[in-house]
GULUMVO-932832 format. One record per residue: x, z, y of N, C-alpha, C in turn; residue number from 1. Coordinates in steps of 0.001 Angstrom, whole numbers, plus 500000, padded with zeros to 6 digits. Each point is the difference from the previous one (the first is absolute). Layout:
! residues N
[[X Z Y] [X Z Y] [X Z Y] NUM];
...
***
This chain:
! residues 82
[[660105 017996 170545] [500415 500466 501275] [499710 499087 501132] 1];
[[500316 498735 499879] [499713 498978 501000] [498562 500024 500407] 2];
[[499221 500084 498945] [498404 499958 500175] [499630 501222 500910] 3];
[[500480 501080 499772] [499617 501171 500887] [500319 499863 501354] 4];
[[501302 499566 500240] [500294 499651 501326] [499197 498989 500792] 5];
[[499615 499064 499320] [499202 498924 500451] [498559 500509 500370] 6];
[[499440 500844 498972] [498716 500370 500365] [500099 501077 501005] 7];
[[500929 500773 500205] [500124 501027 501123] [500192 499230 501281] 8];
[[500705 498972 500086] [500070 499213 501135] [498668 499259 500450] 9];
[[499337 499371 498996] [498656 499568 500129] [498947 501034 500677] 10];
[[500149 501202 499354] [499183 500935 500578] [500312 500599 501396] 11];
[[501251 499822 500420] [500532 500307 501413] [499498 499016 500860] 12];
[[499961 498718 499677] [499606 498977 500809] [498532 499870 500195] 13];
[[499160 500435 499041] [498671 500001 500106] [499468 501112 500964] 14];
[[500843 500934 500372] [499608 501110 501062] [500112 499562 501162] 15];
[[500944 498824 500437] [500194 499487 501317] [498905 499112 500359] 16];
[[499514 500090 501284] [498934 499169 500497] [500714 498861 500465] 17];
[[499281 498868 499727] [500481 498602 500578] [498770 499497 500686] 18];
[[500200 499736 501248] [499070 499420 500918] [500393 498487 500405] 19];
[[499186 499170 499643] [500265 498560 500303] [499176 499430 501179] 20];
[[498844 500473 500090] [499085 499652 501026] [499643 501088 500980] 21];
[[499544 499490 501134] [499641 501029 501184] [498749 500860 499481] 22];
[[499019 499364 499396] [498830 500694 499511] [500424 501153 498883] 23];
[[500988 499792 499375] [500535 501075 498808] [500487 501067 500899] 24];
[[500755 499730 501107] [500542 501245 500712] [498795 500865 500678] 25];
[[499120 499088 500600] [498595 500742 500731] [499366 500882 498881] 26];
[[499879 499503 498801] [499207 500672 498892] [500734 501357 499511] 27];
[[501327 499565 499898] [500795 501414 499682] [499964 501053 501095] 28];
[[500032 499489 501159] [499926 501019 501153] [498809 500678 500216] 29];
[[498806 499268 499690] [498587 500664 499915] [500002 500955 498968] 30];
[[500648 499741 498814] [499803 500952 498858] [500862 501306 500353] 31];
[[501068 499835 500808] [500971 501199 500480] [499065 500783 501020] 32];
[[499580 499266 500846] [499118 500692 501000] [499009 500732 499617] 33];
[[499080 499609 498926] [498913 500682 499517] [500340 500975 498774] 34];
[[501372 500089 499599] [500498 500744 499009] [499291 499749 498703] 35];
[[499853 498614 499789] [499398 499475 498675] [500773 498905 499486] 36];
[[501242 500293 499601] [500897 498871 499515] [499470 499541 498500] 37];
[[499153 500890 499387] [499500 499662 498740] [499272 498648 500146] 38];
[[499455 499585 501009] [498902 498886 500137] [500779 499009 501020] 39];
[[501271 499898 499941] [500691 499114 501061] [499688 498589 499678] 40];
[[499724 499661 498730] [499583 498523 499814] [498756 499717 500512] 41];
[[499171 500826 500288] [498679 499957 500562] [500072 499658 501518] 42];
[[500985 500770 500671] [500288 499791 501337] [500673 498763 500336] 43];
[[500982 499605 498961] [500677 498785 500276] [498951 498843 499922] 44];
[[499026 500112 498990] [499065 498791 499966] [498988 500034 501314] 45];
[[499740 501192 500402] [499113 499906 501389] [500896 499403 501090] 46];
[[501116 500421 500186] [500973 499509 500934] [500189 498550 499965] 47];
[[499995 499423 498690] [499958 498513 499921] [498845 499297 500526] 48];
[[498786 500618 499583] [498638 499260 500254] [499481 500360 501349] 49];
[[500385 501175 500792] [499375 500389 501176] [501058 500182 501103] 50];
[[499683 500255 501127] [500735 500100 501078] [501009 501243 499834] 51];
[[501405 499961 499802] [500839 501094 499656] [500092 500797 501180] 52];
[[500122 499671 501156] [500050 500778 501305] [498606 501021 500165] 53];
[[498833 499409 499575] [498897 500806 500099] [499981 501084 498861] 54];
[[500511 499657 498844] [499921 500849 498964] [501061 501147 500361] 55];
[[501162 499674 500495] [501009 500911 500332] [499428 501024 501012] 56];
[[499408 499361 500935] [499305 500899 501196] [498941 500990 499427] 57];
[[499277 499571 499074] [498906 500781 499326] [500599 501158 499070] 58];
[[501079 499533 499420] [500755 501021 499006] [500630 501077 500974] 59];
[[500559 499589 501025] [500523 501066 500863] [498868 500876 500539] 60];
[[498843 499476 500280] [498960 500809 500613] [499626 500985 498954] 61];
[[499710 499475 498769] [499538 500983 498940] [501116 501029 499675] 62];
[[501332 499684 500004] [501066 500986 499680] [499984 501107 500915] 63];
[[499701 499723 501446] [500007 500934 500951] [498831 501114 499923] 64];
[[499067 499608 499236] [498881 501014 499891] [500404 500948 498929] 65];
[[499700 501343 500526] [500628 501098 499097] [498975 500513 498845] 66];
[[498662 499708 500112] [499046 500608 499084] [499695 499060 498826] 67];
[[500674 498840 499844] [499718 499149 498991] [500878 500294 498757] 68];
[[499162 500124 498845] [500857 500396 498866] [500583 498828 499267] 69];
[[499106 498811 499871] [500578 498828 499247] [499881 498902 501108] 70];
[[501472 499785 500568] [500018 499093 501204] [499809 498455 499456] 71];
[[500351 499743 498818] [499845 498642 499370] [498717 499733 499983] 72];
[[499065 500839 499379] [498581 499687 499816] [499357 499775 501429] 73];
[[500393 500991 500920] [499372 499806 501364] [500410 498696 500642] 74];
[[501235 499651 499848] [500466 498577 500463] [499195 499048 499488] 75];
[[499706 499840 498588] [499429 499124 499549] [498408 499851 500302] 76];
[[499435 501272 500143] [498634 499779 500523] [499926 499579 501400] 77];
[[501047 500214 500953] [499815 499277 501108] [500154 498595 500086] 78];
[[500903 499415 498991] [500266 498603 500010] [498854 499368 499274] 79];
[[499247 500567 498923] [498727 499551 499473] [498909 499786 500838] 80];
[[500053 500909 501156] [498862 499944 500882] [500101 498908 501131] 81];
[[501245 499286 500086] [500315 498928 500967] [499770 498660 499463] 82];
***
């Protein structure tokens, strides 16, 4: 019984996001803007290695465009070209 409660509490804690660094917050924000939370680790890594403000600006510009099917892929194409 104790083991099941402990496992349940671990599963609940795993669902909560813990942000310790500024670049982690930027990466998570970019993932939300692009509706691509499946690849949030990639955006966190980009925010760590590149200018986070520029990435956020590009993500907002991509999100505003209506005719893009895969915003994450389009964002990455723009980043790769720079």
